[in-house]
PDB file of N, CA, C and O in Angstrom, chain B, residues numbered from 101:
ATOM      1  N   SER B 101      12.853 -18.129   6.979  1.00  0.00           N
ATOM      2  CA  SER B 101      14.086 -18.799   7.353  1.00  0.00           C
ATOM      3  C   SER B 101      14.382 -19.896   6.341  1.00  0.00           C
ATOM      4  O   SER B 101      13.636 -20.061   5.376  1.00  0.00           O
ATOM      5  N   GLY B 102      15.439 -20.634   6.541  1.00  0.00           N
ATOM      6  CA  GLY B 102      15.826 -21.673   5.606  1.00  0.00           C
ATOM      7  C   GLY B 102      17.057 -21.258   4.832  1.00  0.00           C
ATOM      8  O   GLY B 102      17.615 -20.185   5.061  1.00  0.00           O
ATOM      9  N   ASN B 103      17.480 -22.114   3.913  1.00  0.00           N
ATOM     10  CA  ASN B 103      18.689 -21.808   3.160  1.00  0.00           C
ATOM     11  C   ASN B 103      18.402 -21.218   1.786  1.00  0.00           C
ATOM     12  O   ASN B 103      19.346 -20.914   1.055  1.00  0.00           O
ATOM     13  N   GLY B 104      17.157 -21.045   1.409  1.00  0.00           N
ATOM     14  CA  GLY B 104      16.805 -20.401   0.156  1.00  0.00           C
ATOM     15  C   GLY B 104      16.724 -21.332  -1.036  1.00  0.00           C
ATOM     16  O   GLY B 104      16.473 -20.866  -2.148  1.00  0.00           O
ATOM     17  N   THR B 105      16.927 -22.637  -0.850  1.00  0.00           N
ATOM     18  CA  THR B 105      16.866 -23.550  -1.996  1.00  0.00           C
ATOM     19  C   THR B 105      15.431 -23.842  -2.415  1.00  0.00           C
ATOM     20  O   THR B 105      15.171 -24.038  -3.602  1.00  0.00           O
ATOM     21  N   GLU B 106      14.506 -23.874  -1.481  1.00  0.00           N
ATOM     22  CA  GLU B 106      13.097 -24.141  -1.800  1.00  0.00           C
ATOM     23  C   GLU B 106      12.238 -22.880  -1.769  1.00  0.00           C
ATOM     24  O   GLU B 106      11.404 -22.669  -2.650  1.00  0.00           O
ATOM     25  N   ALA B 107      12.441 -22.063  -0.774  1.00  0.00           N
ATOM     26  CA  ALA B 107      11.663 -20.831  -0.621  1.00  0.00           C
ATOM     27  C   ALA B 107      12.626 -19.647  -0.538  1.00  0.00           C
ATOM     28  O   ALA B 107      13.715 -19.776   0.020  1.00  0.00           O
ATOM     29  N   PRO B 108      12.241 -18.512  -1.081  1.00  0.00           N
ATOM     30  CA  PRO B 108      13.104 -17.328  -1.010  1.00  0.00           C
ATOM     31  C   PRO B 108      13.391 -16.947   0.441  1.00  0.00           C
ATOM     32  O   PRO B 108      12.523 -17.071   1.305  1.00  0.00           O
ATOM     33  N   ARG B 109      14.609 -16.484   0.700  1.00  0.00           N
ATOM     34  CA  ARG B 109      14.974 -16.051   2.051  1.00  0.00           C
ATOM     35  C   ARG B 109      14.561 -14.621   2.310  1.00  0.00           C
ATOM     36  O   ARG B 109      14.296 -14.250   3.454  1.00  0.00           O
ATOM     37  N   THR B 110      14.500 -13.804   1.260  1.00  0.00           N
ATOM     38  CA  THR B 110      14.141 -12.403   1.442  1.00  0.00           C
ATOM     39  C   THR B 110      13.137 -11.982   0.368  1.00  0.00           C
ATOM     40  O   THR B 110      13.048 -12.582  -0.703  1.00  0.00           O
ATOM     41  N   SER B 111      12.404 -10.957   0.686  1.00  0.00           N
ATOM     42  CA  SER B 111      11.489 -10.349  -0.263  1.00  0.00           C
ATOM     43  C   SER B 111      11.489  -8.858   0.025  1.00  0.00           C
ATOM     44  O   SER B 111      11.586  -8.454   1.183  1.00  0.00           O
ATOM     45  N   THR B 112      11.385  -8.046  -0.993  1.00  0.00           N
ATOM     46  CA  THR B 112      11.396  -6.597  -0.811  1.00  0.00           C
ATOM     47  C   THR B 112      10.146  -5.986  -1.419  1.00  0.00           C
ATOM     48  O   THR B 112       9.380  -6.650  -2.117  1.00  0.00           O
ATOM     49  N   MET B 113       9.966  -4.730  -1.143  1.00  0.00           N
ATOM     50  CA  MET B 113       8.835  -3.967  -1.662  1.00  0.00           C
ATOM     51  C   MET B 113       9.310  -2.549  -1.913  1.00  0.00           C
ATOM     52  O   MET B 113      10.206  -2.063  -1.223  1.00  0.00           O
ATOM     53  N   TRP B 114       8.718  -1.877  -2.899  1.00  0.00           N
ATOM     54  CA  TRP B 114       9.004  -0.462  -3.136  1.00  0.00           C
ATOM     55  C   TRP B 114       7.664   0.254  -3.320  1.00  0.00           C
ATOM     56  O   TRP B 114       6.659  -0.358  -3.682  1.00  0.00           O
ATOM     57  N   THR B 115       7.675   1.548  -3.064  1.00  0.00           N
ATOM     58  CA  THR B 115       6.454   2.337  -3.234  1.00  0.00           C
ATOM     59  C   THR B 115       6.802   3.796  -3.486  1.00  0.00           C
ATOM     60  O   THR B 115       7.803   4.307  -2.984  1.00  0.00           O
ATOM     61  N   ILE B 116       5.970   4.447  -4.261  1.00  0.00           N
ATOM     62  CA  ILE B 116       6.016   5.890  -4.472  1.00  0.00           C
ATOM     63  C   ILE B 116       4.591   6.364  -4.195  1.00  0.00           C
ATOM     64  O   ILE B 116       3.647   5.913  -4.843  1.00  0.00           O
ATOM     65  N   ALA B 117       4.437   7.267  -3.239  1.00  0.00           N
ATOM     66  CA  ALA B 117       3.088   7.657  -2.825  1.00  0.00           C
ATOM     67  C   ALA B 117       2.985   9.160  -2.625  1.00  0.00           C
ATOM     68  O   ALA B 117       3.967   9.835  -2.316  1.00  0.00           O
ATOM     69  N   ALA B 118       1.774   9.663  -2.808  1.00  0.00           N
ATOM     70  CA  ALA B 118       1.494  11.079  -2.576  1.00  0.00           C
ATOM     71  C   ALA B 118       0.059  11.227  -2.094  1.00  0.00           C
ATOM     72  O   ALA B 118      -0.821  10.450  -2.464  1.00  0.00           O
ATOM     73  N   GLY B 119      -0.153  12.215  -1.282  1.00  0.00           N
ATOM     74  CA  GLY B 119      -1.491  12.584  -0.846  1.00  0.00           C
ATOM     75  C   GLY B 119      -1.651  14.080  -1.014  1.00  0.00           C
ATOM     76  O   GLY B 119      -0.769  14.851  -0.637  1.00  0.00           O
ATOM     77  N   ILE B 120      -2.769  14.491  -1.578  1.00  0.00           N
ATOM     78  CA  ILE B 120      -2.974  15.923  -1.801  1.00  0.00           C
ATOM     79  C   ILE B 120      -4.300  16.359  -1.198  1.00  0.00           C
ATOM     80  O   ILE B 120      -5.279  15.616  -1.259  1.00  0.00           O
ATOM     81  N   PRO B 121      -4.344  17.556  -0.616  1.00  0.00           N
ATOM     82  CA  PRO B 121      -5.622  18.078  -0.122  1.00  0.00           C
ATOM     83  C   PRO B 121      -6.508  18.454  -1.305  1.00  0.00           C
ATOM     84  O   PRO B 121      -6.021  18.956  -2.317  1.00  0.00           O
ATOM     85  N   VAL B 122      -7.804  18.211  -1.175  1.00  0.00           N
ATOM     86  CA  VAL B 122      -8.752  18.553  -2.240  1.00  0.00           C
ATOM     87  C   VAL B 122      -9.654  19.701  -1.801  1.00  0.00           C
ATOM     88  O   VAL B 122      -9.677  20.761  -2.425  1.00  0.00           O
ATOM     89  N   HIS B 123     -10.396  19.477  -0.717  1.00  0.00           N
ATOM     90  CA  HIS B 123     -11.299  20.518  -0.209  1.00  0.00           C
ATOM     91  C   HIS B 123     -11.670  20.191   1.225  1.00  0.00           C
ATOM     92  O   HIS B 123     -12.210  19.119   1.500  1.00  0.00           O
ATOM     93  N   GLY B 124     -11.385  21.102   2.136  1.00  0.00           N
ATOM     94  CA  GLY B 124     -11.712  20.872   3.539  1.00  0.00           C
ATOM     95  C   GLY B 124     -11.022  19.625   4.067  1.00  0.00           C
ATOM     96  O   GLY B 124      -9.801  19.498   3.984  1.00  0.00           O
ATOM     97  N   ALA B 125     -11.812  18.705   4.609  1.00  0.00           N
ATOM     98  CA  ALA B 125     -11.277  17.466   5.181  1.00  0.00           C
ATOM     99  C   ALA B 125     -10.993  16.403   4.120  1.00  0.00           C
ATOM    100  O   ALA B 125     -10.457  15.342   4.438  1.00  0.00           O
ATOM    101  N   TRP B 126     -11.344  16.675   2.877  1.00  0.00           N
ATOM    102  CA  TRP B 126     -11.161  15.691   1.803  1.00  0.00           C
ATOM    103  C   TRP B 126      -9.801  15.812   1.142  1.00  0.00           C
ATOM    104  O   TRP B 126      -9.274  16.909   0.963  1.00  0.00           O
ATOM    105  N   GLY B 127      -9.244  14.663   0.784  1.00  0.00           N
ATOM    106  CA  GLY B 127      -7.971  14.611   0.073  1.00  0.00           C
ATOM    107  C   GLY B 127      -7.995  13.484  -0.936  1.00  0.00           C
ATOM    108  O   GLY B 127      -9.012  12.812  -1.109  1.00  0.00           O
ATOM    109  N   TRP B 128      -6.867  13.280  -1.603  1.00  0.00           N
ATOM    110  CA  TRP B 128      -6.754  12.202  -2.583  1.00  0.00           C
ATOM    111  C   TRP B 128      -5.400  11.522  -2.420  1.00  0.00           C
ATOM    112  O   TRP B 128      -4.376  12.193  -2.295  1.00  0.00           O
ATOM    113  N   ALA B 129      -5.395  10.198  -2.420  1.00  0.00           N
ATOM    114  CA  ALA B 129      -4.162   9.420  -2.306  1.00  0.00           C
ATOM    115  C   ALA B 129      -3.862   8.743  -3.635  1.00  0.00           C
ATOM    116  O   ALA B 129      -4.768   8.288  -4.332  1.00  0.00           O
ATOM    117  N   LEU B 130      -2.591   8.682  -3.973  1.00  0.00           N
ATOM    118  CA  LEU B 130      -2.138   8.006  -5.179  1.00  0.00           C
ATOM    119  C   LEU B 130      -0.831   7.305  -4.841  1.00  0.00           C
ATOM    120  O   LEU B 130       0.109   7.924  -4.342  1.00  0.00           O
ATOM    121  N   GLU B 131      -0.783   6.007  -5.118  1.00  0.00           N
ATOM    122  CA  GLU B 131       0.407   5.227  -4.793  1.00  0.00           C
ATOM    123  C   GLU B 131       0.659   4.195  -5.883  1.00  0.00           C
ATOM    124  O   GLU B 131      -0.259   3.511  -6.335  1.00  0.00           O
ATOM    125  N   CYS B 132       1.893   4.095  -6.288  1.00  0.00           N
ATOM    126  CA  CYS B 132       2.337   3.030  -7.185  1.00  0.00           C
ATOM    127  C   CYS B 132       3.293   2.179  -6.358  1.00  0.00           C
ATOM    128  O   CYS B 132       4.228   2.709  -5.759  1.00  0.00           O
ATOM    129  N   TYR B 133       3.070   0.868  -6.316  1.00  0.00           N
ATOM    130  CA  TYR B 133       3.923   0.004  -5.513  1.00  0.00           C
ATOM    131  C   TYR B 133       4.251  -1.274  -6.266  1.00  0.00           C
ATOM    132  O   TYR B 133       3.607  -1.621  -7.256  1.00  0.00           O
ATOM    133  N   GLY B 134       5.272  -1.967  -5.769  1.00  0.00           N
ATOM    134  CA  GLY B 134       5.659  -3.200  -6.418  1.00  0.00           C
ATOM    135  C   GLY B 134       6.421  -4.130  -5.517  1.00  0.00           C
ATOM    136  O   GLY B 134       7.005  -3.729  -4.511  1.00  0.00           O
ATOM    137  N   TYR B 135       6.398  -5.389  -5.909  1.00  0.00           N
ATOM    138  CA  TYR B 135       7.157  -6.448  -5.260  1.00  0.00           C
ATOM    139  C   TYR B 135       8.057  -7.067  -6.330  1.00  0.00           C
ATOM    140  O   TYR B 135       7.546  -7.688  -7.261  1.00  0.00           O
ATOM    141  N   PRO B 136       9.382  -6.917  -6.227  1.00  0.00           N
ATOM    142  CA  PRO B 136      10.270  -7.554  -7.198  1.00  0.00           C
ATOM    143  C   PRO B 136      10.139  -9.082  -7.129  1.00  0.00           C
ATOM    144  O   PRO B 136       9.708  -9.633  -6.116  1.00  0.00           O
ATOM    145  N   HIS B 137      10.514  -9.751  -8.215  1.00  0.00           N
ATOM    146  CA  HIS B 137      10.391 -11.216  -8.245  1.00  0.00           C
ATOM    147  C   HIS B 137      11.322 -11.852  -7.223  1.00  0.00           C
ATOM    148  O   HIS B 137      12.344 -11.277  -6.848  1.00  0.00           O
ATOM    149  N   THR B 138      10.955 -13.033  -6.784  1.00  0.00           N
ATOM    150  CA  THR B 138      11.807 -13.835  -5.914  1.00  0.00           C
ATOM    151  C   THR B 138      12.171 -15.116  -6.664  1.00  0.00           C
ATOM    152  O   THR B 138      11.493 -15.491  -7.621  1.00  0.00           O
ATOM    153  N   SER B 139      13.220 -15.773  -6.237  1.00  0.00           N
ATOM    154  CA  SER B 139      13.727 -16.927  -6.988  1.00  0.00           C
ATOM    155  C   SER B 139      13.415 -18.240  -6.287  1.00  0.00           C
ATOM    156  O   SER B 139      12.886 -18.264  -5.175  1.00  0.00           O
ATOM    157  N   GLY B 140      13.754 -19.320  -6.960  1.00  0.00           N
ATOM    158  CA  GLY B 140      13.573 -20.654  -6.404  1.00  0.00           C
ATOM    159  C   GLY B 140      12.234 -21.248  -6.784  1.00  0.00           C
ATOM    160  O   GLY B 140      11.396 -20.563  -7.370  1.00  0.00           O
ATOM    161  N   PRO B 141      12.019 -22.518  -6.459  1.00  0.00           N
ATOM    162  CA  PRO B 141      10.773 -23.206  -6.807  1.00  0.00           C
ATOM    163  C   PRO B 141       9.527 -22.536  -6.224  1.00  0.00           C
ATOM    164  O   PRO B 141       8.458 -22.590  -6.832  1.00  0.00           O
ATOM    165  N   ALA B 142       9.650 -21.911  -5.065  1.00  0.00           N
ATOM    166  CA  ALA B 142       8.507 -21.236  -4.445  1.00  0.00           C
ATOM    167  C   ALA B 142       8.521 -19.735  -4.708  1.00  0.00           C
ATOM    168  O   ALA B 142       7.768 -18.992  -4.079  1.00  0.00           O
ATOM    169  N   GLY B 143       9.366 -19.281  -5.629  1.00  0.00           N
ATOM    170  CA  GLY B 143       9.467 -17.856  -5.925  1.00  0.00           C
ATOM    171  C   GLY B 143       8.222 -17.317  -6.603  1.00  0.00           C
ATOM    172  O   GLY B 143       7.411 -18.075  -7.135  1.00  0.00           O
ATOM    173  N   ALA B 144       8.081 -16.020  -6.577  1.00  0.00           N
ATOM    174  CA  ALA B 144       6.920 -15.348  -7.177  1.00  0.00           C
ATOM    175  C   ALA B 144       7.391 -14.363  -8.240  1.00  0.00           C
ATOM    176  O   ALA B 144       8.499 -13.831  -8.165  1.00  0.00           O
ATOM    177  N   THR B 145       6.541 -14.130  -9.222  1.00  0.00           N
ATOM    178  CA  THR B 145       6.849 -13.133 -10.241  1.00  0.00           C
ATOM    179  C   THR B 145       6.662 -11.740  -9.654  1.00  0.00           C
ATOM    180  O   THR B 145       6.025 -11.579  -8.613  1.00  0.00           O
ATOM    181  N   SER B 146       7.213 -10.745 -10.315  1.00  0.00           N
ATOM    182  CA  SER B 146       7.096  -9.373  -9.814  1.00  0.00           C
ATOM    183  C   SER B 146       5.674  -8.852  -9.990  1.00  0.00           C
ATOM    184  O   SER B 146       4.927  -9.298 -10.861  1.00  0.00           O
ATOM    185  N   ILE B 147       5.329  -7.903  -9.145  1.00  0.00           N
ATOM    186  CA  ILE B 147       4.012  -7.265  -9.155  1.00  0.00           C
ATOM    187  C   ILE B 147       4.213  -5.762  -9.137  1.00  0.00           C
ATOM    188  O   ILE B 147       5.053  -5.255  -8.394  1.00  0.00           O
ATOM    189  N   VAL B 148       3.445  -5.043  -9.953  1.00  0.00           N
ATOM    190  CA  VAL B 148       3.375  -3.586  -9.898  1.00  0.00           C
ATOM    191  C   VAL B 148       1.899  -3.227  -9.960  1.00  0.00           C
ATOM    192  O   VAL B 148       1.168  -3.754 -10.799  1.00  0.00           O
ATOM    193  N   ALA B 149       1.450  -2.332  -9.076  1.00  0.00           N
ATOM    194  CA  ALA B 149       0.037  -1.951  -9.037  1.00  0.00           C
ATOM    195  C   ALA B 149      -0.102  -0.480  -8.682  1.00  0.00           C
ATOM    196  O   ALA B 149       0.823   0.144  -8.163  1.00  0.00           O
ATOM    197  N   LEU B 150      -1.271   0.056  -8.971  1.00  0.00           N
ATOM    198  CA  LEU B 150      -1.610   1.445  -8.677  1.00  0.00           C
ATOM    199  C   LEU B 150      -2.781   1.460  -7.695  1.00  0.00           C
ATOM    200  O   LEU B 150      -3.793   0.793  -7.911  1.00  0.00           O
ATOM    201  N   LEU B 151      -2.631   2.222  -6.623  1.00  0.00           N
ATOM    202  CA  LEU B 151      -3.664   2.372  -5.605  1.00  0.00           C
ATOM    203  C   LEU B 151      -4.082   3.836  -5.611  1.00  0.00           C
ATOM    204  O   LEU B 151      -3.229   4.722  -5.577  1.00  0.00           O
ATOM    205  N   THR B 152      -5.384   4.100  -5.653  1.00  0.00           N
ATOM    206  CA  THR B 152      -5.836   5.491  -5.645  1.00  0.00           C
ATOM    207  C   THR B 152      -7.239   5.604  -5.061  1.00  0.00           C
ATOM    208  O   THR B 152      -8.057   4.693  -5.191  1.00  0.00           O
ATOM    209  N   GLY B 153      -7.500   6.724  -4.423  1.00  0.00           N
ATOM    210  CA  GLY B 153      -8.825   6.962  -3.880  1.00  0.00           C
ATOM    211  C   GLY B 153      -8.856   8.154  -2.943  1.00  0.00           C
ATOM    212  O   GLY B 153      -7.815   8.720  -2.609  1.00  0.00           O
ATOM    213  N   PRO B 154     -10.063   8.537  -2.516  1.00  0.00           N
ATOM    214  CA  PRO B 154     -10.223   9.691  -1.635  1.00  0.00           C
ATOM    215  C   PRO B 154      -9.875   9.364  -0.183  1.00  0.00           C
ATOM    216  O   PRO B 154      -9.906   8.209   0.242  1.00  0.00           O
ATOM    217  N   THR B 155      -9.548  10.405   0.552  1.00  0.00           N
ATOM    218  CA  THR B 155      -9.306  10.311   1.991  1.00  0.00           C
ATOM    219  C   THR B 155     -10.177  11.340   2.691  1.00  0.00           C
ATOM    220  O   THR B 155     -10.538  12.361   2.106  1.00  0.00           O
ATOM    221  N   TYR B 156     -10.510  11.067   3.940  1.00  0.00           N
ATOM    222  CA  TYR B 156     -11.316  12.009   4.719  1.00  0.00           C
ATOM    223  C   TYR B 156     -10.747  12.076   6.133  1.00  0.00           C
ATOM    224  O   TYR B 156     -10.648  11.055   6.814  1.00  0.00           O
ATOM    225  N   VAL B 157     -10.373  13.278   6.575  1.00  0.00           N
ATOM    226  CA  VAL B 157      -9.818  13.470   7.915  1.00  0.00           C
ATOM    227  C   VAL B 157     -10.968  13.706   8.888  1.00  0.00           C
ATOM    228  O   VAL B 157     -11.651  14.728   8.828  1.00  0.00           O
ATOM    229  N   VAL B 158     -11.169  12.744   9.783  1.00  0.00           N
ATOM    230  CA  VAL B 158     -12.227  12.838  10.796  1.00  0.00           C
ATOM    231  C   VAL B 158     -11.774  13.743  11.930  1.00  0.00           C
ATOM    232  O   VAL B 158     -12.522  14.613  12.376  1.00  0.00           O
ATOM    233  N   ARG B 159     -10.548  13.536  12.395  1.00  0.00           N
ATOM    234  CA  ARG B 159      -9.886  14.332  13.422  1.00  0.00           C
ATOM    235  C   ARG B 159      -8.419  14.384  13.053  1.00  0.00           C
ATOM    236  O   ARG B 159      -7.987  13.593  12.215  1.00  0.00           O
ATOM    237  N   PRO B 160      -7.634  15.270  13.632  1.00  0.00           N
ATOM    238  CA  PRO B 160      -6.215  15.336  13.257  1.00  0.00           C
ATOM    239  C   PRO B 160      -5.476  14.001  13.396  1.00  0.00           C
ATOM    240  O   PRO B 160      -4.516  13.746  12.668  1.00  0.00           O
ATOM    241  N   GLU B 161      -5.918  13.155  14.324  1.00  0.00           N
ATOM    242  CA  GLU B 161      -5.238  11.874  14.518  1.00  0.00           C
ATOM    243  C   GLU B 161      -5.974  10.687  13.877  1.00  0.00           C
ATOM    244  O   GLU B 161      -5.584   9.538  14.080  1.00  0.00           O
ATOM    245  N   LEU B 162      -7.033  10.960  13.108  1.00  0.00           N
ATOM    246  CA  LEU B 162      -7.818   9.863  12.527  1.00  0.00           C
ATOM    247  C   LEU B 162      -8.326  10.227  11.131  1.00  0.00           C
ATOM    248  O   LEU B 162      -8.979  11.253  10.941  1.00  0.00           O
ATOM    249  N   ALA B 163      -8.015   9.372  10.167  1.00  0.00           N
ATOM    250  CA  ALA B 163      -8.481   9.577   8.793  1.00  0.00           C
ATOM    251  C   ALA B 163      -9.039   8.278   8.232  1.00  0.00           C
ATOM    252  O   ALA B 163      -8.648   7.190   8.654  1.00  0.00           O
ATOM    253  N   LEU B 164      -9.944   8.398   7.292  1.00  0.00           N
ATOM    254  CA  LEU B 164     -10.512   7.263   6.570  1.00  0.00           C
ATOM    255  C   LEU B 164     -10.023   7.328   5.134  1.00  0.00           C
ATOM    256  O   LEU B 164      -9.874   8.412   4.570  1.00  0.00           O
ATOM    257  N   ASP B 165      -9.776   6.173   4.547  1.00  0.00           N
ATOM    258  CA  ASP B 165      -9.424   6.159   3.128  1.00  0.00           C
ATOM    259  C   ASP B 165     -10.090   4.964   2.457  1.00  0.00           C
ATOM    260  O   ASP B 165     -10.315   3.924   3.075  1.00  0.00           O
ATOM    261  N   PHE B 166     -10.390   5.138   1.206  1.00  0.00           N
ATOM    262  CA  PHE B 166     -11.018   4.067   0.435  1.00  0.00           C
ATOM    263  C   PHE B 166     -10.721   4.308  -1.034  1.00  0.00           C
ATOM    264  O   PHE B 166     -10.417   5.432  -1.435  1.00  0.00           O
ATOM    265  N   GLY B 167     -10.808   3.258  -1.836  1.00  0.00           N
ATOM    266  CA  GLY B 167     -10.510   3.413  -3.248  1.00  0.00           C
ATOM    267  C   GLY B 167     -10.323   2.086  -3.947  1.00  0.00           C
ATOM    268  O   GLY B 167     -10.913   1.076  -3.562  1.00  0.00           O
ATOM    269  N   VAL B 168      -9.492   2.098  -4.983  1.00  0.00           N
ATOM    270  CA  VAL B 168      -9.282   0.911  -5.811  1.00  0.00           C
ATOM    271  C   VAL B 168      -7.791   0.617  -5.966  1.00  0.00           C
ATOM    272  O   VAL B 168      -6.948   1.510  -5.876  1.00  0.00           O
ATOM    273  N   ILE B 169      -7.495  -0.653  -6.202  1.00  0.00           N
ATOM    274  CA  ILE B 169      -6.151  -1.095  -6.554  1.00  0.00           C
ATOM    275  C   ILE B 169      -6.246  -1.719  -7.934  1.00  0.00           C
ATOM    276  O   ILE B 169      -7.024  -2.645  -8.161  1.00  0.00           O
ATOM    277  N   GLU B 170      -5.456  -1.205  -8.840  1.00  0.00           N
ATOM    278  CA  GLU B 170      -5.471  -1.666 -10.233  1.00  0.00           C
ATOM    279  C   GLU B 170      -4.104  -2.244 -10.573  1.00  0.00           C
ATOM    280  O   GLU B 170      -3.100  -1.541 -10.461  1.00  0.00           O
ATOM    281  N   PRO B 171      -4.040  -3.521 -10.990  1.00  0.00           N
ATOM    282  CA  PRO B 171      -2.742  -4.104 -11.342  1.00  0.00           C
ATOM    283  C   PRO B 171      -2.178  -3.502 -12.624  1.00  0.00           C
ATOM    284  O   PRO B 171      -2.919  -3.167 -13.548  1.00  0.00           O
ATOM    285  N   ILE B 172      -0.870  -3.373 -12.662  1.00  0.00           N
ATOM    286  CA  ILE B 172      -0.177  -2.943 -13.878  1.00  0.00           C
ATOM    287  C   ILE B 172       0.528  -4.152 -14.491  1.00  0.00           C
ATOM    288  O   ILE B 172       0.404  -4.410 -15.689  1.00  0.00           O
ATOM    289  N   THR B 173       1.272  -4.892 -13.658  1.00  0.00           N
ATOM    290  CA  THR B 173       1.888  -6.146 -14.101  1.00  0.00           C
ATOM    291  C   THR B 173       1.830  -7.155 -12.965  1.00  0.00           C
ATOM    292  O   THR B 173       1.733  -6.779 -11.797  1.00  0.00           O
ATOM    293  N   GLY B 174       1.888  -8.422 -13.304  1.00  0.00           N
ATOM    294  CA  GLY B 174       1.931  -9.474 -12.298  1.00  0.00           C
ATOM    295  C   GLY B 174       0.558  -9.940 -11.861  1.00  0.00           C
ATOM    296  O   GLY B 174      -0.463  -9.600 -12.458  1.00  0.00           O
ATOM    297  N   ALA B 175       0.569 -10.732 -10.796  1.00  0.00           N
ATOM    298  CA  ALA B 175      -0.637 -11.425 -10.345  1.00  0.00           C
ATOM    299  C   ALA B 175      -1.446 -10.653  -9.307  1.00  0.00           C
ATOM    300  O   ALA B 175      -2.327 -11.234  -8.673  1.00  0.00           O
ATOM    301  N   GLN B 176      -1.180  -9.392  -9.117  1.00  0.00           N
ATOM    302  CA  GLN B 176      -1.961  -8.582  -8.171  1.00  0.00           C
ATOM    303  C   GLN B 176      -3.406  -8.499  -8.659  1.00  0.00           C
ATOM    304  O   GLN B 176      -3.634  -8.062  -9.787  1.00  0.00           O
ATOM    305  N   PRO B 177      -4.391  -8.904  -7.849  1.00  0.00           N
ATOM    306  CA  PRO B 177      -5.783  -8.799  -8.290  1.00  0.00           C
ATOM    307  C   PRO B 177      -6.301  -7.369  -8.191  1.00  0.00           C
ATOM    308  O   PRO B 177      -5.777  -6.558  -7.428  1.00  0.00           O
ATOM    309  N   ARG B 178      -7.325  -7.075  -8.963  1.00  0.00           N
ATOM    310  CA  ARG B 178      -8.034  -5.803  -8.787  1.00  0.00           C
ATOM    311  C   ARG B 178      -8.740  -5.866  -7.440  1.00  0.00           C
ATOM    312  O   ARG B 178      -9.214  -6.924  -7.026  1.00  0.00           O
ATOM    313  N   ALA B 179      -8.807  -4.729  -6.761  1.00  0.00           N
ATOM    314  CA  ALA B 179      -9.404  -4.748  -5.428  1.00  0.00           C
ATOM    315  C   ALA B 179      -9.977  -3.388  -5.072  1.00  0.00           C
ATOM    316  O   ALA B 179      -9.585  -2.363  -5.629  1.00  0.00           O
ATOM    317  N   PHE B 180     -10.906  -3.402  -4.138  1.00  0.00           N
ATOM    318  CA  PHE B 180     -11.392  -2.206  -3.469  1.00  0.00           C
ATOM    319  C   PHE B 180     -10.821  -2.250  -2.067  1.00  0.00           C
ATOM    320  O   PHE B 180     -10.631  -3.332  -1.512  1.00  0.00           O
ATOM    321  N   TYR B 181     -10.542  -1.087  -1.481  1.00  0.00           N
ATOM    322  CA  TYR B 181     -10.041  -1.073  -0.113  1.00  0.00           C
ATOM    323  C   TYR B 181     -10.763  -0.009   0.702  1.00  0.00           C
ATOM    324  O   TYR B 181     -11.282   0.967   0.160  1.00  0.00           O
ATOM    325  N   LEU B 182     -10.785  -0.213   1.998  1.00  0.00           N
ATOM    326  CA  LEU B 182     -11.337   0.720   2.975  1.00  0.00           C
ATOM    327  C   LEU B 182     -10.429   0.645   4.181  1.00  0.00           C
ATOM    328  O   LEU B 182     -10.160  -0.444   4.687  1.00  0.00           O
ATOM    329  N   GLY B 183      -9.951   1.787   4.649  1.00  0.00           N
ATOM    330  CA  GLY B 183      -9.004   1.762   5.756  1.00  0.00           C
ATOM    331  C   GLY B 183      -9.208   2.885   6.746  1.00  0.00           C
ATOM    332  O   GLY B 183      -9.866   3.887   6.467  1.00  0.00           O
ATOM    333  N   ILE B 184      -8.629   2.686   7.900  1.00  0.00           N
ATOM    334  CA  ILE B 184      -8.575   3.690   8.957  1.00  0.00           C
ATOM    335  C   ILE B 184      -7.100   3.965   9.208  1.00  0.00           C
ATOM    336  O   ILE B 184      -6.314   3.038   9.403  1.00  0.00           O
ATOM    337  N   VAL B 185      -6.732   5.224   9.203  1.00  0.00           N
ATOM    338  CA  VAL B 185      -5.341   5.623   9.385  1.00  0.00           C
ATOM    339  C   VAL B 185      -5.254   6.480  10.635  1.00  0.00           C
ATOM    340  O   VAL B 185      -6.061   7.389  10.831  1.00  0.00           O
ATOM    341  N   THR B 186      -4.270   6.188  11.483  1.00  0.00           N
ATOM    342  CA  THR B 186      -4.074   7.001  12.671  1.00  0.00           C
ATOM    343  C   THR B 186      -2.606   7.363  12.824  1.00  0.00           C
ATOM    344  O   THR B 186      -1.726   6.655  12.334  1.00  0.00           O
ATOM    345  N   SER B 187      -2.355   8.445  13.491  1.00  0.00           N
ATOM    346  CA  SER B 187      -1.000   8.878  13.797  1.00  0.00           C
ATOM    347  C   SER B 187      -0.703   8.472  15.233  1.00  0.00           C
ATOM    348  O   SER B 187      -1.225   9.081  16.167  1.00  0.00           O
ATOM    349  N   LEU B 188       0.121   7.460  15.420  1.00  0.00           N
ATOM    350  CA  LEU B 188       0.447   7.018  16.767  1.00  0.00           C
ATOM    351  C   LEU B 188       1.147   8.122  17.550  1.00  0.00           C
ATOM    352  O   LEU B 188       0.968   8.219  18.764  1.00  0.00           O
ATOM    353  N   GLY B 189       1.929   8.944  16.888  1.00  0.00           N
ATOM    354  CA  GLY B 189       2.592  10.061  17.554  1.00  0.00           C
ATOM    355  C   GLY B 189       1.592  11.048  18.144  1.00  0.00           C
ATOM    356  O   GLY B 189       1.793  11.559  19.246  1.00  0.00           O
ATOM    357  N   ARG B 190       0.524  11.312  17.415  1.00  0.00           N
ATOM    358  CA  ARG B 190      -0.499  12.220  17.926  1.00  0.00           C
ATOM    359  C   ARG B 190      -1.273  11.596  19.092  1.00  0.00           C
ATOM    360  O   ARG B 190      -1.661  12.297  20.026  1.00  0.00           O
ATOM    361  N   LEU B 191      -1.495  10.290  19.037  1.00  0.00           N
ATOM    362  CA  LEU B 191      -2.203   9.629  20.141  1.00  0.00           C
ATOM    363  C   LEU B 191      -1.361   9.621  21.407  1.00  0.00           C
ATOM    364  O   LEU B 191      -1.884   9.838  22.500  1.00  0.00           O
ATOM    365  N   VAL B 192      -0.059   9.374  21.271  1.00  0.00           N
ATOM    366  CA  VAL B 192       0.845   9.306  22.428  1.00  0.00           C
ATOM    367  C   VAL B 192       1.064  10.687  23.027  1.00  0.00           C
ATOM    368  O   VAL B 192       1.202  10.810  24.244  1.00  0.00           O
ATOM    369  N   SER B 193       1.101  11.730  22.202  1.00  0.00           N
ATOM    370  CA  SER B 193       1.407  13.074  22.705  1.00  0.00           C
ATOM    371  C   SER B 193       0.240  13.741  23.405  1.00  0.00           C
ATOM    372  O   SER B 193       0.380  14.865  23.888  1.00  0.00           O
ATOM    373  N   ARG B 194      -0.892  13.094  23.474  1.00  0.00           N
ATOM    374  CA  ARG B 194      -2.073  13.704  24.123  1.00  0.00           C
ATOM    375  C   ARG B 194      -1.907  13.819  25.586  1.00  0.00           C
ATOM    376  O   ARG B 194      -2.804  14.307  26.273  1.00  0.00           O
TER     377      ARG B 194
END
């Protein structure tokens, strides 16, 4: 909130992502994402990064993913990630 003179009023994000099956329950995720710059004294520079790693489907409604995030531009740090992904639609339809 605010009038945007000190802190940005809005921030956006973009992403291009794909997941491909590899073998059985294993797959691979690849995503390029970014945050455009924001303006003002509290504004941030733009960030572009690449996220990639394997995925494993435990059950149709539950998958695990892990991998690395590599910065391309901006202040995005290098990182490792581990996540759990679920389909809320599949959980509700049970």
